[in-house]
N, C-alpha and C positions, 0 to 999 in steps of 0.2 A: 737275685735280688732280694732283701731283706724285707719282708711283711712286717706288720703288727703282731699278727697271728706269731709269726717265727719268733720274736722279741720276747712275747708272754707268755709262748707253751715253751716249755723245755724240750729236746731234741726225745727222752725217752717217748713221751708223752704224744709227741705227733708220731714215732714210728708205731706207736701200739696202733692210732687210730689208724693208721697209714692199712697194717696190715688187715684190720678188721672192714678195710673199704670206708672208711668212716671219712669225712673231712670237719675238719674244726676252725671255725671261723672267729677271731676276736674283733673287736670293734668297741671305738672310743662309745659310752654310754654318757649321755647327756640330759639337761633337764631335770638332775637331782637338787633337791634345798639340801641345806645346810645339815651337816652331821651333827650337829650340834644339838638339833633340837630332839635327839633322843638321848642326850647327857647327864648324868645324875650331878657331875659339878656345873659353875659357872664358870665361864670365863670373864678377866674385869682389862679392860684396856683406857687407853686414855683416847682423846676425841679425833685424833689424826693420825692413826697407827695403820697398820697394813691389813688389815683385815674388819669387814664388817659383820665377820658372825659372833662375835660377843654379845654377851648377853647383857652384860652392862658396860656401864661408860664411866670411868672417874674423868671431872673434868682435869685440865693441867696445871690448873693452879692447887690442885689438892692431893697431889703426888709427892710434893713433899722433898726430903734431900737424900731419899732411900727408900727400899720397895716395903722396907718394915713400918715408916711413917705412915705409906700411901695405903697399907692395910688399915692401919689404925683409924686413917680418914674414912675411908670407904665404911667401913663397920660401924664409924660415926654418923657417917651422913645417912646409914640405910638401917639402923637401929637392930645390927645383929652384934651378937657376942662372940666379941672376937675370938675367946678363950675356946670357942666352939669352930674354930674354923682350922683346917687342916690345908694349908696352901702351900704353891708351888710357884717361885718364877716362870714367867714365858717370855721366850727368845724368841729372835724370827731373826731368818737370812735372809734375804734379797736381793737376788741376781739373777734375772730372768725370771724364772721359778722364786717361790716361796718354800721353808721349811719352817716349821715352829719345834720348839722342844722345850724340855725343863733346864737344862744346860745352857752354859754358852758357847757359841760358836767358835769364839775366839779369833773372829776374823772383824779385822777392824774399820773397816769401812762398809761394810755391807751387812751386819747385824749388830742385833744391840736387844735390851732390856725392854720390851713392848707391854708388860704387863702383869697379871698373874693370873694363877685359876686355884679355885680351891672347892672344895667337900665338905659338909656341916659332918662335924662330928657324930654328933648325936644321931642323924640318916644312916653312917657310917653303921652305929650299935645297933640300930635298929635294922638294917639290910642283914646283916652276917647273925642278929641275933647273939652279943657278945656284951658285956658288962665295961669292958675296956678294949681298948686297942694295941694289939700286940704288936712286936716287932716283926714280925711274919703278914699281917696284917695289914700291917703301913706299907710295905712291899708291895704287898698284893696292889693295892689302892694305887699305889706311885705306879708301877704299873700298868693300869688300865688307864692312868691320867698321861702317860706317853703314845701309850693304844691310839685313846682318843685326839690326839695332837697329831700322831703319823696320819689320820684319816681326815683330820683338818687340813694336811698340808695336801693330800691324794684330790681333797675337794675345792681346793683352792688353784692347784694345777690342774686338771682336768685331768686326773689319771682315776680315771673311772672305768671300767669295763664294762662288754656286754659279749658272752661266749655261748656257743651255738654249734651244735654237731649237725650235720646231715649224711644222708647215705643218697647217693646217685640223684644229689638236685631235689631230695624231701626233707624236709626240714625236722628233726627229730626232737630236739630240745634247746634249750635255752635258759641263760639267768644273766641279767644283767644289774648294774648297778656293785659291780665289784671293785672295790679301792684296793689296790696294789703298786705298788713301789718296782715290785720285780718281778719274775715269772712264777714265783710259788704257789701263790692260794690259785691263781688263774691256772695253774696247772693243773692243782687239785682238784678244784670244779669239773675241768675237762674229764680228769683220769673217771672221776667217777660219773661223769656222763656216758665214760664208752661204756663203764662197766654194765650201766642201765641198758647199754641199747648193741652192743655189741655181740655175735652168734655165737661166741665163745663165752661162756661164761667165768672159764675158770683163767680168763686173761690178765 
């Protein structure tokens, strides 16, 4: 029988735990606030889109005919210097679960543009202590935006986990609020716990 633990912890880590007499358990972690609360970017959507986690709404009548016009209208309505906005389009794919990204999913019926996400160029320069935003820094911020939307995807779908380890029924360690779409990070968390609690520290 396939369990959540088997799905979210890779075989190598499970085998290591067994060799040390440890039991790993993975459960869903619930009750978490939107991860958008800790983001430096601002997510802007229309009033009738697929997520309630956006920090700002742009009324449907202000979206215009394209994303550039929508951004100009948003900047005007909110007294923001449009030239200071580094922005990316935000797409959603909704088919049972939901996925968010800055690139089109190219699926005709279940996906589409739902808004945009932006950061202040001034704030970026202050954060990294630079006078200009280089292409390398642009790539770094773009990856941060992708990671934020991936985390939002996990939150929207409830793919947030708690990992714990025990030995002979005694709880040893645990961590909740792990956002993950695969077994990579959950396995890394479990492996660190094993190294902290196993009998053979060289394992």
